[in-house]
MMTF fields as JSON, N, C-alpha, C and O atoms, coordinates in Angstrom:
{
  "mmtfVersion": "1.0.0",
  "mmtfProducer": "UNKNOWN",
  "numBonds": 287,
  "numAtoms": 288,
  "numGroups": 72,
  "numChains": 1,
  "numModels": 1,
  "chainsPerModel": [1],
  "groupsPerChain": [72],
  "chainIdList": ["A"],
  "bondAtomList": [4, 2, 8, 6, 12, 10, 16, 14, 20, 18, 24, 22, 28, 26, 32, 30, 36, 34, 40, 38, 44, 42, 48, 46, 52, 50, 56, 54, 60, 58, 64, 62, 68, 66, 72, 70, 76, 74, 80, 78, 84, 82, 88, 86, 92, 90, 96, 94, 100, 98, 104, 102, 108, 106, 112, 110, 116, 114, 120, 118, 124, 122, 128, 126, 132, 130, 136, 134, 140, 138, 144, 142, 148, 146, 152, 150, 156, 154, 160, 158, 164, 162, 168, 166, 172, 170, 176, 174, 180, 178, 184, 182, 188, 186, 192, 190, 196, 194, 200, 198, 204, 202, 208, 206, 212, 210, 216, 214, 220, 218, 224, 222, 228, 226, 232, 230, 236, 234, 240, 238, 244, 242, 248, 246, 252, 250, 256, 254, 260, 258, 264, 262, 268, 266, 272, 270, 276, 274, 280, 278, 284, 282],
  "bondOrderList": [1, 1, 1, 1, 1, 1, 1, 1, 1, 1, 1, 1, 1, 1, 1, 1, 1, 1, 1, 1, 1, 1, 1, 1, 1, 1, 1, 1, 1, 1, 1, 1, 1, 1, 1, 1, 1, 1, 1, 1, 1, 1, 1, 1, 1, 1, 1, 1, 1, 1, 1, 1, 1, 1, 1, 1, 1, 1, 1, 1, 1, 1, 1, 1, 1, 1, 1, 1, 1, 1, 1],
  "groupList": [{"groupName": "MET", "atomNameList": ["N", "CA", "C", "O"], "elementList": ["N", "C", "C", "O"], "formalChargeList": [0, 0, 0, 0], "bondAtomList": [1, 0, 2, 1, 3, 2], "bondOrderList": [1, 1, 2], "singleLetterCode": "M", "chemCompType": "L-PEPTIDE LINKING"}, {"groupName": "ASN", "atomNameList": ["N", "CA", "C", "O"], "elementList": ["N", "C", "C", "O"], "formalChargeList": [0, 0, 0, 0], "bondAtomList": [1, 0, 2, 1, 3, 2], "bondOrderList": [1, 1, 2], "singleLetterCode": "N", "chemCompType": "L-PEPTIDE LINKING"}, {"groupName": "SER", "atomNameList": ["N", "CA", "C", "O"], "elementList": ["N", "C", "C", "O"], "formalChargeList": [0, 0, 0, 0], "bondAtomList": [1, 0, 2, 1, 3, 2], "bondOrderList": [1, 1, 2], "singleLetterCode": "S", "chemCompType": "L-PEPTIDE LINKING"}, {"groupName": "VAL", "atomNameList": ["N", "CA", "C", "O"], "elementList": ["N", "C", "C", "O"], "formalChargeList": [0, 0, 0, 0], "bondAtomList": [1, 0, 2, 1, 3, 2], "bondOrderList": [1, 1, 2], "singleLetterCode": "V", "chemCompType": "L-PEPTIDE LINKING"}, {"groupName": "LEU", "atomNameList": ["N", "CA", "C", "O"], "elementList": ["N", "C", "C", "O"], "formalChargeList": [0, 0, 0, 0], "bondAtomList": [1, 0, 2, 1, 3, 2], "bondOrderList": [1, 1, 2], "singleLetterCode": "L", "chemCompType": "L-PEPTIDE LINKING"}, {"groupName": "ARG", "atomNameList": ["N", "CA", "C", "O"], "elementList": ["N", "C", "C", "O"], "formalChargeList": [0, 0, 0, 0], "bondAtomList": [1, 0, 2, 1, 3, 2], "bondOrderList": [1, 1, 2], "singleLetterCode": "R", "chemCompType": "L-PEPTIDE LINKING"}, {"groupName": "ALA", "atomNameList": ["N", "CA", "C", "O"], "elementList": ["N", "C", "C", "O"], "formalChargeList": [0, 0, 0, 0], "bondAtomList": [1, 0, 2, 1, 3, 2], "bondOrderList": [1, 1, 2], "singleLetterCode": "A", "chemCompType": "L-PEPTIDE LINKING"}, {"groupName": "LYS", "atomNameList": ["N", "CA", "C", "O"], "elementList": ["N", "C", "C", "O"], "formalChargeList": [0, 0, 0, 0], "bondAtomList": [1, 0, 2, 1, 3, 2], "bondOrderList": [1, 1, 2], "singleLetterCode": "K", "chemCompType": "L-PEPTIDE LINKING"}, {"groupName": "ASP", "atomNameList": ["N", "CA", "C", "O"], "elementList": ["N", "C", "C", "O"], "formalChargeList": [0, 0, 0, 0], "bondAtomList": [1, 0, 2, 1, 3, 2], "bondOrderList": [1, 1, 2], "singleLetterCode": "D", "chemCompType": "L-PEPTIDE LINKING"}, {"groupName": "ILE", "atomNameList": ["N", "CA", "C", "O"], "elementList": ["N", "C", "C", "O"], "formalChargeList": [0, 0, 0, 0], "bondAtomList": [1, 0, 2, 1, 3, 2], "bondOrderList": [1, 1, 2], "singleLetterCode": "I", "chemCompType": "L-PEPTIDE LINKING"}, {"groupName": "TYR", "atomNameList": ["N", "CA", "C", "O"], "elementList": ["N", "C", "C", "O"], "formalChargeList": [0, 0, 0, 0], "bondAtomList": [1, 0, 2, 1, 3, 2], "bondOrderList": [1, 1, 2], "singleLetterCode": "Y", "chemCompType": "L-PEPTIDE LINKING"}, {"groupName": "PHE", "atomNameList": ["N", "CA", "C", "O"], "elementList": ["N", "C", "C", "O"], "formalChargeList": [0, 0, 0, 0], "bondAtomList": [1, 0, 2, 1, 3, 2], "bondOrderList": [1, 1, 2], "singleLetterCode": "F", "chemCompType": "L-PEPTIDE LINKING"}, {"groupName": "GLU", "atomNameList": ["N", "CA", "C", "O"], "elementList": ["N", "C", "C", "O"], "formalChargeList": [0, 0, 0, 0], "bondAtomList": [1, 0, 2, 1, 3, 2], "bondOrderList": [1, 1, 2], "singleLetterCode": "E", "chemCompType": "L-PEPTIDE LINKING"}, {"groupName": "GLY", "atomNameList": ["N", "CA", "C", "O"], "elementList": ["N", "C", "C", "O"], "formalChargeList": [0, 0, 0, 0], "bondAtomList": [1, 0, 2, 1, 3, 2], "bondOrderList": [1, 1, 2], "singleLetterCode": "G", "chemCompType": "PEPTIDE LINKING"}, {"groupName": "THR", "atomNameList": ["N", "CA", "C", "O"], "elementList": ["N", "C", "C", "O"], "formalChargeList": [0, 0, 0, 0], "bondAtomList": [1, 0, 2, 1, 3, 2], "bondOrderList": [1, 1, 2], "singleLetterCode": "T", "chemCompType": "L-PEPTIDE LINKING"}, {"groupName": "PRO", "atomNameList": ["N", "CA", "C", "O"], "elementList": ["N", "C", "C", "O"], "formalChargeList": [0, 0, 0, 0], "bondAtomList": [1, 0, 2, 1, 3, 2], "bondOrderList": [1, 1, 2], "singleLetterCode": "P", "chemCompType": "L-PEPTIDE LINKING"}, {"groupName": "GLN", "atomNameList": ["N", "CA", "C", "O"], "elementList": ["N", "C", "C", "O"], "formalChargeList": [0, 0, 0, 0], "bondAtomList": [1, 0, 2, 1, 3, 2], "bondOrderList": [1, 1, 2], "singleLetterCode": "Q", "chemCompType": "L-PEPTIDE LINKING"}, {"groupName": "TRP", "atomNameList": ["N", "CA", "C", "O"], "elementList": ["N", "C", "C", "O"], "formalChargeList": [0, 0, 0, 0], "bondAtomList": [1, 0, 2, 1, 3, 2], "bondOrderList": [1, 1, 2], "singleLetterCode": "W", "chemCompType": "L-PEPTIDE LINKING"}],
  "groupTypeList": [0, 1, 2, 3, 3, 4, 5, 4, 6, 5, 7, 8, 9, 6, 10, 3, 7, 11, 9, 4, 12, 13, 10, 8, 13, 4, 13, 3, 0, 5, 14, 4, 8, 15, 10, 14, 6, 5, 3, 3, 9, 12, 10, 15, 7, 6, 16, 10, 8, 3, 4, 6, 2, 4, 9, 8, 6, 4, 7, 7, 12, 5, 3, 3, 7, 12, 3, 4, 2, 17, 16, 6],
  "groupIdList": [1, 2, 3, 4, 5, 6, 7, 8, 9, 10, 11, 12, 13, 14, 15, 16, 17, 18, 19, 20, 21, 22, 23, 24, 25, 26, 27, 28, 29, 30, 31, 32, 33, 34, 35, 36, 37, 38, 39, 40, 41, 42, 43, 44, 45, 46, 47, 48, 49, 50, 51, 52, 53, 54, 55, 56, 57, 58, 59, 60, 61, 62, 63, 64, 65, 66, 67, 68, 69, 70, 71, 72],
  "secStructList": [7, 5, 3, 3, 3, 3, 3, 7, 7, 6, 6, 1, 2, 2, 2, 2, 2, 2, 2, 2, 6, 6, 1, 6, 6, 1, 7, 7, 7, 5, 7, 1, 7, 1, 1, 1, 7, 7, 3, 3, 7, 7, 5, 7, 1, 6, 6, 6, 6, 6, 6, 6, 6, 6, 2, 2, 2, 2, 2, 2, 2, 6, 7, 7, 7, 3, 3, 3, 3, 3, 3, 7],
  "xCoordList": [-13.554, -12.023, -12.006, -12.461, -11.197, -10.196, -8.743, -8.09, -8.381, -6.58, -6.201, -6.877, -4.911, -4.357, -2.678, -2.261, -2.078, -0.563, 0.255, 0.285, 1.165, 1.875, 3.735, 4.18, 4.429, 5.772, 6.481, 6.109, 7.494, 7.942, 9.562, 10.144, 9.921, 11.58, 11.839, 11.069, 12.777, 12.772, 13.096, 12.868, 13.75, 14.109, 12.73, 12.868, 11.532, 10.48, 9.116, 8.02, 9.378, 8.264, 8.161, 7.19, 8.667, 8.412, 8.094, 7.926, 8.091, 7.914, 6.568, 5.757, 6.182, 4.471, 3.884, 2.848, 4.435, 3.384, 3.313, 2.195, 4.12, 3.835, 3.299, 2.636, 3.249, 2.178, 0.687, -0.22, 0.394, -0.794, -1.551, -2.676, -0.356, -1.016, -1.108, -1.518, -0.596, -1.904, -2.802, -3.048, -3.883, -4.419, -5.251, -5.2, -6.196, -7.068, -8.054, -8.76, -7.991, -9.078, -8.868, -9.906, -8.162, -7.648, -7.169, -7.626, -6.215, -5.89, -4.472, -3.821, -4.602, -3.636, -2.928, -3.464, -1.507, -0.6, 0.324, 0.707, 0.407, 1.62, 2.469, 2.105, 3.74, 4.74, 4.802, 5.074, 4.406, 4.006, 5.919, 6.277, 6.587, 8.236, 8.583, 7.637, 9.922, 10.766, 11.697, 11.932, 12.405, 13.126, 13.475, 14.476, 11.576, 11.135, 10.43, 9.902, 9.977, 9.284, 8.318, 7.697, 7.321, 5.883, 5.332, 5.881, 4.096, 3.341, 1.826, 1.494, 1.062, -0.524, -1.022, -0.648, -2.279, -2.653, -4.107, -4.746, -4.812, -6.091, -7.088, -7.347, -7.542, -9.032, -10.684, -11.386, -10.868, -12.584, -12.788, -11.943, -13.878, -14.157, -14.667, -14.399, -15.366, -15.214, -14.289, -14.334, -13.432, -11.772, -11.1, -10.355, -11.903, -11.014, -10.344, -9.464, -10.983, -10.875, -9.186, -8.119, -9.979, -8.541, -6.892, -5.814, -7.551, -6.158, -5.799, -4.798, -6.806, -6.464, -5.408, -4.392, -5.718, -5.245, -3.921, -3.245, -3.564, -2.519, -1.262, -0.081, -1.974, -1.06, -0.511, 0.605, -1.06, -0.548, -0.177, -0.011, 0.04, 0.748, 2.476, 3.589, 2.261, 3.652, 4.414, 5.626, 3.439, 4.182, 5.137, 6.256, 4.24, 5.061, 5.925, 6.83, 6.337, 7.734, 8.154, 9.344, 8.023, 8.91, 9.128, 9.982, 7.994, 7.98, 7.384, 7.515, 6.361, 5.553, 6.13, 6.019, 6.94, 7.384, 6.36, 6.206, 5.17, 4.231, 3.351, 3.551, 1.985, 0.635, 0.598, 0.284, 0.82, 0.172, -0.932, -1.019, -1.948, -3.308, -4.451, -4.15, -5.281, -6.66, -7.506, -7.968, -7.755, -8.928, -10.122, -9.987, -11.126, -12.249, -13.208, -14.224],
  "yCoordList": [-7.27, -6.832, -6.742, -7.494, -5.341, -5.065, -5.125, -5.07, -5.225, -5.475, -4.11, -3.541, -3.857, -2.921, -3.815, -4.415, -3.636, -4.426, -3.541, -3.158, -2.965, -1.884, -2.614, -3.711, -1.429, -2.285, -0.646, 0.517, -1.163, -0.058, -0.293, -1.304, 0.838, 0.413, -0.717, -0.78, -1.479, -2.802, -2.093, -2.745, -0.44, -0.371, 0.527, 0.997, 1.054, 1.607, 0.523, 0.986, -0.698, -1.727, -1.415, -0.674, -1.604, -1.48, 0.343, 0.715, 1.058, 2.333, 2.538, 3.276, 1.89, 2.064, 1.121, 1.531, -0.255, -1.17, -0.013, 0.501, 0.519, 1.278, 2.491, 3.002, 3.298, 4.131, 3.6, 4.402, 2.603, 1.657, 1.348, 1.142, 1.445, 0.755, 1.834, 1.711, 3.354, 4.697, 4.657, 5.829, 4.312, 4.456, 3.164, 2.158, 3.245, 2.161, 1.768, 2.533, 0.074, -0.21, 0.487, 0.351, 1.097, 1.65, 0.219, 0.203, -0.991, -1.992, -2.698, -2.383, -3.786, -5.127, -4.741, -4.181, -5.162, -5.011, -6.4, -6.709, -7.014, -8.266, -7.926, -7.061, -8.629, -8.198, -9.905, -11.106, -8.977, -10.342, -11.171, -12.319, -10.102, -10.495, -9.937, -9.281, -9.886, -9.025, -8.301, -7.115, -9.16, -9.053, -7.969, -7.253, -7.979, -6.646, -6.028, -5.22, -5.863, -5.052, -5.273, -4.525, -5.97, -6.435, -6.385, -7.029, -5.57, -5.532, -5.752, -5.253, -6.47, -6.196, -5.886, -6.459, -4.506, -3.939, -4.042, -3.335, -4.955, -5.264, -4.695, -5.164, -3.582, -2.902, -2.793, -3.058, -2.208, -2.581, -1.442, -0.792, -1.655, -1.215, 0.455, 1.284, 0.907, 2.145, 2.764, 3.809, 2.262, 3.1, 3.946, 4.924, 2.851, 3.508, 4.492, 4.401, 5.83, 6.871, 7.679, 8.176, 7.325, 7.427, 7.032, 7.526, 5.44, 4.907, 4.95, 4.345, 5.891, 6.067, 7.494, 7.442, 8.621, 9.569, 9.237, 10.24, 8.424, 7.876, 7.48, 7.826, 6.649, 6.008, 6.838, 6.483, 8.302, 9.414, 10.364, 11.429, 10.199, 11.201, 10.147, 10.673, 8.94, 8.07, 8.219, 8.311, 8.213, 8.615, 10.347, 10.804, 10.645, 11.989, 11.593, 11.568, 10.909, 10.898, 10.174, 10.488, 9.207, 8.789, 7.229, 6.569, 6.456, 5.317, 4.249, 3.051, 5.209, 4.027, 4.21, 5.366, 3.243, 3.122, 3.199, 4.048, 1.719, 1.75, 1.313, 0.629, 1.438, 0.597, -0.06, 0.435, -0.985, -2.949, -2.98, -2.889, -3.102, -3.566, -3.331, -3.615, -3.017, -2.612, -3.583, -3.707, -4.106, -5.232, -5.006, -5.333, -4.523, -4.137, -5.706, -5.783],
  "zCoordList": [0.719, 0.989, -0.591, -1.454, -0.664, -2.138, -2.032, -0.99, -3.026, -2.885, -3.854, -4.711, -3.371, -4.535, -4.356, -3.365, -5.546, -5.357, -5.667, -6.837, -4.659, -5.074, -5.342, -5.009, -6.071, -5.874, -5.037, -5.194, -4.243, -3.49, -2.975, -2.582, -3.127, -2.658, -1.521, -0.563, -1.627, -0.681, 0.854, 1.873, 0.933, 2.548, 2.596, 3.725, 2.127, 2.337, 2.864, 3.18, 2.878, 3.46, 4.556, 4.713, 5.381, 6.916, 7.47, 8.632, 6.432, 6.813, 6.087, 6.647, 4.733, 4.35, 5.419, 5.943, 5.901, 6.774, 8.008, 7.99, 9.013, 10.111, 9.56, 10.462, 8.401, 8.313, 7.836, 8.054, 7.339, 7.57, 9.09, 9.545, 9.47, 11.069, 11.931, 13.085, 11.227, 12.315, 11.648, 11.932, 10.728, 10.014, 10.4, 9.691, 11.819, 12.366, 11.325, 10.668, 11.242, 9.8, 8.632, 7.985, 8.072, 6.704, 5.67, 4.527, 6.141, 5.588, 6.707, 7.703, 5.736, 6.332, 5.03, 4.074, 5.14, 4.027, 4.747, 5.876, 3.291, 3.307, 2.183, 1.387, 2.035, 1.159, -0.03, -0.026, -0.714, -2.314, -2.214, -1.952, -2.511, -3.086, -1.937, -1.501, -0.95, -0.943, -1.647, -1.417, -2.755, -3.911, -4.413, -4.411, -5.231, -6.16, -5.527, -6.29, -4.281, -2.937, -3.22, -2.464, -4.008, -4.172, -2.904, -2.01, -2.613, -1.293, -1.931, -3.007, -1.211, -1.659, -0.278, 0.745, -0.39, 0.595, 0.628, -0.151, 1.554, 1.505, 2.638, 3.746, 2.026, 2.377, 1.973, 0.998, 3.405, 3.418, 1.44, 0.823, 1.21, 0.289, 0.631, -0.238, 1.842, 2.398, 2.749, 3.398, 2.407, 2.859, 1.509, 1.457, 0.161, -0.827, -1.41, -2.266, -0.704, -1.198, -0.232, -0.589, 1.249, 2.146, 2.014, 2.347, 1.094, 0.744, -0.531, -0.915, -1.608, -2.533, -2.59, -3.284, -1.878, -0.974, -0.189, 0.036, 0.131, 1.128, -0.063, -0.043, -1.06, -1.941, -2.721, -3.103, -3.294, -4.014, -3.471, -4.066, -2.215, -0.847, -0.734, -0.761, -0.636, -0.758, -2.335, -2.527, -3.277, -4.862, -4.741, -4.976, -4.395, -4.293, -3.935, -4.769, -2.231, -1.79, -2.524, -2.522, -3.344, -4.181, -3.806, -4.399, -2.397, -1.832, -2.161, -1.91, -3.076, -4.204, -5.302, -5.711, -6.21, -7.485, -8.312, -9.19, -7.862, -8.946, -8.521, -7.517, -8.987, -8.552, -9.513, -10.595, -9.41, -9.972, -10.483, -11.707, -9.774, -9.818, -8.75, -7.591, -8.908, -8.07, -8.213, -9.347, -7.641, -7.81, -6.792, -5.613, -7.199, -6.248, -6.191, -5.5]
}
């Protein structure tokens, strides 16, 4: 499993989790720090392209504030 750490707006944590749950098998999200809205998404390597596209779309919506790290 690979992971990506994101910084969101606090109000959008549940929204992103809901979106991820809609993509069966894309990844699992957990909150690292609810006050700074840092989350980690763990995902299968084969889903990288789909997840990267989703994160780009969420950046355009200004839901994802910052991508802190991608770990392979």
